C-alpha positions in Angstrom: 75.4 50.9 181.9 73.0 52.8 183.8 72.5 55.1 186.9 70.1 54.2 189.2 66.9 52.8 187.3 63.5 52.0 187.9 64.0 48.7 189.9 63.4 48.3 193.7 66.6 48.2 195.6 68.0 44.2 195.8 69.9 42.6 199.3 71.8 39.7 199.2 72.0 37.5 201.8 75.3 38.1 204.5 77.8 35.5 203.8 78.9 35.6 207.2 79.8 31.8 207.3 82.0 32.2 205.0 85.6 32.4 206.0 86.8 35.3 203.4 83.7 37.7 205.0 86.4 37.8 207.6 89.7 38.3 205.6 91.3 41.4 206.1 92.9 41.6 202.9 89.1 40.6 200.8 87.5 43.0 203.3 90.0 45.7 202.5 89.8 45.2 198.7 86.2 45.9 199.1 86.4 48.2 201.1 88.9 50.3 198.4 86.3 49.6 195.3 83.2 50.8 197.2 84.8 54.0 198.4 86.0 54.5 195.2 82.8 54.6 193.9 81.7 56.9 196.2 84.3 59.4 195.9 83.4 59.4 192.5 79.6 59.8 193.4 79.3 61.7 196.7 75.8 61.8 196.4 75.4 60.9 200.5 77.5 63.8 201.4 74.5 64.8 203.9 73.4 61.8 204.9 75.5 61.1 207.8 79.1 61.5 209.4 80.3 58.7 207.6 80.3 60.2 204.0 81.8 63.4 204.8 84.6 61.5 206.9 85.5 59.6 203.8 85.9 62.7 201.4 87.7 64.5 203.7 90.0 61.5 204.2 90.4 61.3 200.2 90.9 65.4 199.7 93.2 66.0 202.4 95.6 63.1 201.0 98.8 63.2 199.1 97.2 63.0 195.3 93.4 63.6 196.2 92.6 60.1 195.2 91.6 56.8 197.6 95.0 55.7 196.2 97.0 57.7 199.1 94.6 57.3 202.1 96.3 54.6 204.7 93.5 51.5 204.8 94.2 51.9 208.6 92.2 55.2 207.8 88.8 54.1 206.8 88.1 53.1 210.7 86.4 56.3 211.8 84.3 56.2 207.7 83.3 52.7 209.8 82.6 53.7 213.3 80.3 56.5 211.9 77.8 54.3 210.2 74.8 54.2 212.1 73.9 51.2 209.8 70.7 53.9 209.4 70.2 52.0 205.9 69.0 55.9 203.9 72.4 55.6 201.5 71.2 52.3 200.4 67.4 52.6 200.6 67.0 56.2 199.5 70.3 58.1 197.8 72.5 55.8 195.9 72.0 55.0 192.4 74.2 51.9 192.5 73.1 49.0 195.0 72.2 45.9 193.3 70.6 45.0 190.8 73.2 47.3 189.6 76.6 46.0 188.6 78.0 48.2 190.9 76.6 46.2 193.4 77.1 48.9 196.4 75.5 48.0 200.2 77.7 50.3 202.4 76.1 49.4 205.2 76.1 46.4 205.1 80.0 46.5 204.3 80.5 48.6 207.2 78.7 45.8 209.0 81.1 43.7 208.0 84.2 45.6 208.8 83.0 45.5 212.2 81.9 41.7 212.2 85.7 41.1 210.8 86.8 43.3 213.8 85.3 41.1 216.1 86.4 37.9 214.6 90.0 39.5 215.3 89.2 39.9 219.4 89.1 43.8 218.8 86.0 44.1 221.4 84.7 47.0 222.8 83.8 46.0 226.2 81.9 48.9 227.3 79.8 48.8 224.1 79.5 45.1 224.0 77.7 45.5 227.7 75.6 48.5 226.3 74.0 45.8 223.7 73.3 43.2 226.3 69.6 45.1 226.6 67.7 42.0 228.4 70.0 41.4 230.8 70.4 45.5 231.3 66.9 46.1 231.6 65.8 43.0 234.1 68.4 44.2 236.4 67.6 48.1 235.8 64.0 47.4 236.5 65.1 45.7 240.2 65.8 49.6 240.6 64.1 51.5 238.2 63.5 54.6 240.3 67.8 54.2 241.2 68.9 53.7 237.8 66.5 56.8 236.7 67.8 59.2 239.3 71.4 58.2 238.2 71.5 58.4 234.7 69.4 61.6 234.8 71.2 64.5 232.7 69.9 66.5 235.8 72.6 64.2 238.4 75.8 65.9 237.9 77.3 63.5 240.8 76.8 60.6 238.4 76.3 61.1 235.0 79.9 62.6 234.7 81.0 59.0 236.0 78.8 57.5 233.6 81.0 59.4 230.5 84.3 58.4 232.1 83.7 54.8 233.1 81.0 53.8 230.6 81.6 56.2 227.8 78.0 58.1 227.6 78.1 61.7 226.6 77.3 63.3 230.4 74.5 65.2 228.2 72.8 62.4 226.5 69.5 61.7 227.7 69.0 58.3 228.4 65.5 56.3 228.3 63.8 55.3 231.4 63.4 52.1 233.1 60.1 50.8 234.4 60.2 48.1 237.5 57.2 46.5 235.9 57.7 45.3 232.0 54.9 45.9 229.3 54.4 41.9 228.9 53.6 41.9 232.6 51.5 44.6 233.0 49.5 43.0 229.8 49.3 39.9 231.6 47.7 41.6 235.0 45.4 43.8 232.6 43.3 41.6 229.9 41.9 44.2 227.4 38.5 42.9 226.0 38.3 43.4 222.0 35.2 45.2 220.5 33.1 42.9 219.2 30.9 45.3 216.9 34.3 46.7 215.0 34.3 46.1 211.4 37.9 44.0 212.1 36.4 41.8 214.8 38.2 38.8 214.4 41.7 39.8 213.5 44.2 37.9 216.3 47.9 39.9 216.8 50.6 38.5 218.8 52.3 41.8 220.1 56.2 41.2 219.5 57.2 43.5 222.9 60.2 44.6 221.5 63.2 45.8 224.5 62.3 48.6 224.4 58.6 48.9 225.1 59.2 46.0 227.4 61.5 47.8 230.0 61.7 51.6 229.2 58.0 52.9 227.3 55.5 50.3 228.3 53.0 53.4 227.4 53.5 52.1 223.3 52.7 49.2 223.9 49.5 50.0 226.1 48.3 52.5 223.7 48.3 49.7 220.9 46.2 47.3 222.6 43.9 50.2 223.4 44.0 50.9 219.9 43.4 47.6 218.5 41.1 46.1 221.5 39.0 49.2 220.1 39.0 48.0 216.4 38.0 44.4 217.4 41.8 42.8 217.3 42.6 40.4 220.1 45.9 40.7 221.4 48.8 38.5 223.2 51.8 40.7 224.3 54.8 37.8 223.5 58.6 38.6 224.0 61.0 35.7 224.3 64.0 38.1 223.4 65.7 41.5 222.0 65.7 41.1 218.4 69.4 42.1 218.2 69.4 45.4 216.4 71.7 46.3 218.7 73.8 43.4 218.5 74.3 43.9 215.0 75.0 47.6 215.2 78.1 46.1 216.7 79.5 43.1 214.0 77.7 40.5 216.7 75.9 38.0 213.8 76.7 35.3 215.4 74.3 36.6 218.7 71.9 38.3 216.4 71.4 34.5 214.8 70.5 33.0 218.2 68.3 35.9 219.4 66.6 35.7 215.6 66.2 31.5 216.3 64.8 31.8 219.6 62.0 34.3 218.8 61.1 33.1 215.6 60.1 29.4 217.1 58.1 31.3 219.6 56.3 33.7 217.2 56.0 30.8 215.1 53.0 29.1 217.6 51.5 32.1 216.9 51.7 32.1 213.4 50.1 28.8 214.0 47.3 29.9 215.5 46.2 32.5 212.7 48.0 35.5 214.6 49.4 38.2 212.6 52.6 39.4 214.0 53.2 42.9 215.0 56.6 44.6 216.7 56.1 47.9 218.4 59.3 49.6 217.1 60.1 50.1 213.6 64.2 48.9 214.0 62.7 45.9 215.6 60.2 45.6 212.5 63.2 45.9 210.2 65.0 43.2 212.0 62.1 40.3 211.6 61.3 41.3 208.4 64.8 42.0 206.1 67.8 41.4 208.3 67.1 37.9 209.9 66.2 36.7 206.5 69.2 38.2 205.2 71.9 36.2 208.2 69.6 33.2 207.8 68.4 32.7 204.3 67.8 29.3 204.4 65.5 29.2 208.0 61.9 28.7 207.4 61.0 29.8 210.6 62.6 33.3 209.9 61.1 33.4 206.3 57.6 32.6 207.7 58.1 35.3 210.3 59.6 37.9 208.0 55.8 37.1 206.0 54.0 37.9 208.5 55.5 40.8 210.8 53.8 44.3 210.5 55.0 47.3 211.9 52.2 48.7 214.2 51.5 51.9 212.3 51.8 49.8 208.9 48.9 47.1 210.5 46.5 50.3 212.1 46.5 50.9 208.1 46.2 47.6 206.6 42.5 47.6 208.7 41.8 51.2 207.7 42.0 49.9 204.2 40.6 46.5 204.8 38.0 46.5 207.0 37.3 50.3 208.3 38.4 51.8 211.4 35.8 51.6 214.6 34.1 54.9 215.3 35.4 57.6 218.4 38.2 59.2 216.6 38.6 62.7 217.8 40.9 65.7 216.5 44.1 66.0 218.3 44.0 70.2 219.3 47.7 71.8 218.0 48.6 69.1 215.1 51.9 66.6 214.8 55.4 67.6 213.4 55.7 63.7 212.9 59.5 62.6 212.3 60.1 59.6 210.0 62.1 57.1 211.6 65.2 55.6 209.0 64.3 52.5 210.3 60.6 53.0 209.1 61.8 54.0 205.9 63.7 51.2 205.4 61.0 48.9 205.5 59.8 50.5 201.9 55.9 50.1 202.9 55.3 53.9 202.9 54.9 56.7 205.1 52.7 54.9 207.2 52.9 56.9 210.9 51.7 59.6 208.6 49.2 57.8 206.7 47.6 56.4 209.8 47.7 60.0 211.7 45.9 61.3 208.6 43.1 59.1 209.1 42.2 61.0 212.6 39.5 63.7 212.1 40.6 67.2 211.0 44.3 65.7 210.6 47.3 68.8 210.6 50.6 66.5 210.5 53.6 67.9 209.0 56.4 65.3 208.1 60.0 65.8 208.8 61.7 63.2 206.8 65.5 64.4 208.2 67.6 61.5 209.9 67.1 62.5 213.7 70.8 61.9 214.5 70.6 59.5 217.1 71.4 56.1 215.4 70.5 53.7 218.2 73.4 53.4 221.1 75.9 55.2 218.9 74.3 59.3 219.2 74.9 58.5 223.2 78.5 58.0 223.1 81.2 60.7 224.4 83.2 60.6 221.1 79.4 61.0 218.9 76.7 62.8 220.8 78.0 66.7 219.5 78.1 64.8 215.7 74.8 63.3 216.4 73.1 67.2 217.4 74.7 68.3 214.2 73.7 65.8 212.2 69.8 65.9 213.8 69.8 69.4 213.5 68.1 69.5 210.3 65.3 66.7 211.5 65.3 69.4 214.7 65.2 73.2 213.1 61.9 71.4 210.6 60.5 70.0 213.5 60.2 72.9 215.5 59.7 75.0 212.8 56.4 73.4 212.3 54.6 75.1 215.2 53.1 71.8 216.4 51.7 71.0 219.9 53.1 67.3 219.7 56.5 65.9 218.0 56.2 62.0 217.2 58.0 60.0 215.8 58.1 55.8 215.2 61.7 55.5 217.0 61.6 57.0 220.6 65.2 57.4 220.7 64.7 59.3 217.7 62.0 61.5 219.3 63.7 62.1 222.6 66.6 63.0 220.4 65.2 65.1 218.5 63.6 67.4 221.5 67.0 67.7 223.3 68.4 69.0 219.2 65.0 71.6 219.7 66.5 72.9 222.9 70.2 73.2 221.3 68.6 75.5 218.5 69.5 79.5 218.5 65.7 80.1 217.3 63.0 82.7 218.5 59.4 80.7 219.7 60.6 77.7 219.9 58.2 75.2 220.8 58.1 73.8 224.2 57.2 70.2 224.2 56.9 68.1 227.2 57.6 64.9 225.7 58.1 62.9 222.1 55.1 60.4 221.3 55.3 57.8 219.3 52.7 58.1 216.5 50.0 55.0 218.1 50.2 56.6 221.2 48.5 59.8 219.9 46.3 57.7 217.6 45.4 55.9 221.1 44.7 59.7 222.7 42.4 60.4 219.4 40.4 57.8 220.6 39.9 58.9 224.2 43.1 56.6 226.0 46.1 57.6 227.7 46.9 61.0 228.5 
C-alpha cells in the first residue's frame, strides 16, 4: 500500500438508485470509516471548515478518537462542505484508485441525499435552489428585486435574513429584465470570415447565472468568438442542477441532465461544440452528470463535447491561432482560480488565456474564495465564508492589480467583500470583479 501515486483521481458512479445509498446504518459506517482515515491524516485541515469541525469533534471527545464521537454530531461537518472538490482533486492521497477509496465530497452528498430521502428538507434552501423559477420571477421586476436585495437596504435585508436565512451583509447577484438568451436572439453577431478559426460552430450553454444575473459574460463570449470566426448560438433549456446537487436533490439533477442533454444533443448532431459559460456548470456537464447517469448515452456524449469557455479560447489559440486585435490591459489582473474550474482537471485555462494578451500581467490566486455557492450567503455561514476566503482576498489585494477576476462570478464578488474587510493599508479600489472572458473581450476592444 502506498500513499498517493502518479495515477489521476478516479471517481465512481453515484449509486443513488440503490436503497443502500440511503440506509443510515450503512451510511454512518462509511462516514466513520472515512472520518477515521481523515483524522489520521489531517492534510486537508486548512481547505474549508468541514475538516476543522471534524478534527475539533474528535480532539474534544472523551477519548480523543472517533469512537467517542456521537454520530449525531456528524451533521455540522456535512453542513460545512461546499462540494468544491478541492480535497478530492488536490489534497487527498487516498482517493481512488487508492484502496482506501476516499471521496469526501460525494460522501457528504450522500448524507444530504439521505436526509432528503428521510424527509429532512430545509424549505428555505429548497426555494433558493429553484434558479429558473426565481430568475424568471425576479426578471419581471428586476429593479425592485435589486433594490430589495442590496446590502445598502437596511429595511429589506434584515427581513430577508429573518425569513429566508440570507445574511444581511452578503452580496447577492443582480437580476436583469432581459435574459442573455433573449438579448442574443435580438442582436445577432456576425462571425469574422477572415479569422483563422472560421468554420467553428458553438452552442453556448447560457447557464442560469449568465442568463438571469450577468448577461455581460455571455455577450463578451459571443464577441470574442465572433472575432475569431466562430458562429455561436445561445441555448438554455434549464439549469444544470448544481444548486440542487449541493442540497442532495440528485433526482432533480438527473431530470435536468436528461432535459439539457436532449436539447444540446441536437446541436452536437449539427456539428456544434458545446461551451459552458461558468465553471460549475461545465463541471456538471463534463463530470457530475455522467456519474449520476452513467448509462445515459446522451449525457455521456454531451460530456465529451463540452468545454469551459476559457478552455475553448485556449483550444482555438493552440489549434488555429487567434485573430489579431488584442491590446494590453493596463494595470494587470489578479486572477482567482475557481475551485470548480480546477476540479475539471484541464489546467489553469483562465490564466493561460489571459497570458495570450500582449504584455500580460497576471497574478494567479489559488486559494478558495470561501463562497461555496448558496452556502456562503446563509446567515449561519457568511462569517465563516469570509474567514475561509480571507487568504484569497489578501492575495488578490496584495497583488495590487487594476482588475480582480474569477471564472466563478460569485467567488469574484465574495473576494471583493473579503478585500473590503481586510485590515491593511493601500487596499486596491476595485469597482467590480470580472469573468476572465470579459477582460479578454476588453483586450479586443469590446465592452466596458
